[in-house]
Each structure stands twice: as C-alpha cells, then as structure tokens.
C-alpha positions as CSV (number, residue, x, y, z in Angstrom):
1,M,6.5,14.9,-34.1
2,T,4.6,12.0,-32.4
3,K,1.1,12.1,-31.4
4,S,0.6,11.0,-27.9
5,N,-2.6,8.8,-26.8
6,K,-3.4,10.8,-23.6
7,P,-6.6,12.8,-23.3
8,M,-7.3,16.3,-23.6
9,T,-8.1,18.6,-20.7
10,R,-10.1,22.0,-20.3
11,I,-9.2,24.4,-18.5
12,H,-11.8,27.4,-18.2
13,N,-11.0,30.7,-16.5
14,S,-14.2,32.0,-15.2
15,E,-12.9,35.6,-14.4
16,T,-11.6,36.1,-18.2
17,N,-13.8,33.4,-19.8
18,E,-10.7,32.2,-21.7
19,V,-10.8,28.6,-22.4
20,I,-7.6,26.4,-22.9
21,D,-7.7,22.9,-24.5
22,R,-4.6,21.2,-24.1
23,E,-3.3,17.5,-23.4
24,M,-2.8,16.3,-20.1
25,T,0.6,16.2,-18.2
26,D,1.9,13.0,-17.2
27,E,0.4,13.9,-13.4
28,E,-2.7,14.6,-14.5
29,Y,-3.1,11.5,-16.7
30,D,-1.7,9.4,-13.6
31,A,-4.4,10.8,-11.4
32,Y,-7.0,10.5,-14.1
33,Q,-5.9,6.8,-14.2
34,E,-6.3,6.2,-10.8
35,L,-9.7,7.8,-10.8
36,L,-10.8,5.4,-13.6
37,R,-9.5,2.5,-11.5
38,L,-11.3,3.4,-8.5
39,Q,-14.7,4.0,-10.3
40,D,-14.1,0.5,-11.8
41,V,-13.3,-1.2,-8.2
42,A,-16.6,0.6,-6.6
43,T,-18.6,-0.5,-9.6
44,V,-17.5,-4.0,-9.0
45,Q,-18.4,-3.9,-5.5
46,A,-21.5,-2.6,-5.9
47,Q,-22.5,-5.3,-8.3
48,A,-21.3,-7.9,-6.0
49,K,-23.4,-6.4,-3.1
50,A,-26.6,-6.2,-5.4
51,Q,-25.8,-10.0,-6.4
52,A,-25.4,-10.9,-2.5
53,K,-28.3,-9.1,-1.6
54,A,-30.6,-10.8,-4.8
55,A,-29.2,-14.2,-3.4
56,A,-30.3,-13.8,0.0
57,E,-33.6,-12.5,-0.9
58,S,-33.9,-15.8,-3.3
59,K,-33.0,-17.7,-0.3
60,L,-35.8,-16.2,1.8
61,A,-38.2,-16.6,-1.1
62,A,-37.7,-20.3,-1.2
63,L,-38.0,-20.4,2.5
64,G,-41.3,-18.7,2.5
65,L,-39.8,-15.6,4.1
66,T,-39.6,-12.0,3.2
67,T,-37.2,-9.2,4.4
68,D,-40.3,-7.8,6.4
69,D,-40.5,-11.4,8.2
70,L,-37.0,-11.1,9.3
71,R,-37.4,-7.3,10.6
72,A,-40.6,-8.7,12.4
73,L,-38.3,-11.3,14.3
74,G,-35.6,-8.5,14.7
75,L,-33.0,-9.7,12.2
C-alpha cells in the first residue's frame, strides 16, 4: 500500500456529531489546488497594488504634495 501526499479533510455531521477524517478525493484535491492558486494570485495583486500606491505617494511627497492636496484639486 502506497502513501499519498494528498491532504486530509474532515467531515463533521452536525446532526449526529460524527467526525470523519479522510484523504481528499482527486476532485477535492484539484479544487483545493485551484483555491490555493487563486489565493496566491490575489496576494500578488494586493502586494502590487500596495507597492503602486506607495510609489505614487512617494512621488507626491517628492513634489511636496499629499493625497489631500490632490483631493482639494478634484483629482
């Protein structure tokens, strides 16, 4: 018998309070992998957005401006 590298999943029946721990099925594992990939993409996008915002604020500061100055100008 070979050991798989798939994560375990827990199924909890709230009516009977039965808990079953088992290895993920192929379909569950594929969905799990896709979720991890999407989370990685979202993290990279959030980091890029934060870096762009910091760069813009840095450029404004170099010009002696703040985001409040831009709002006052209607930008």
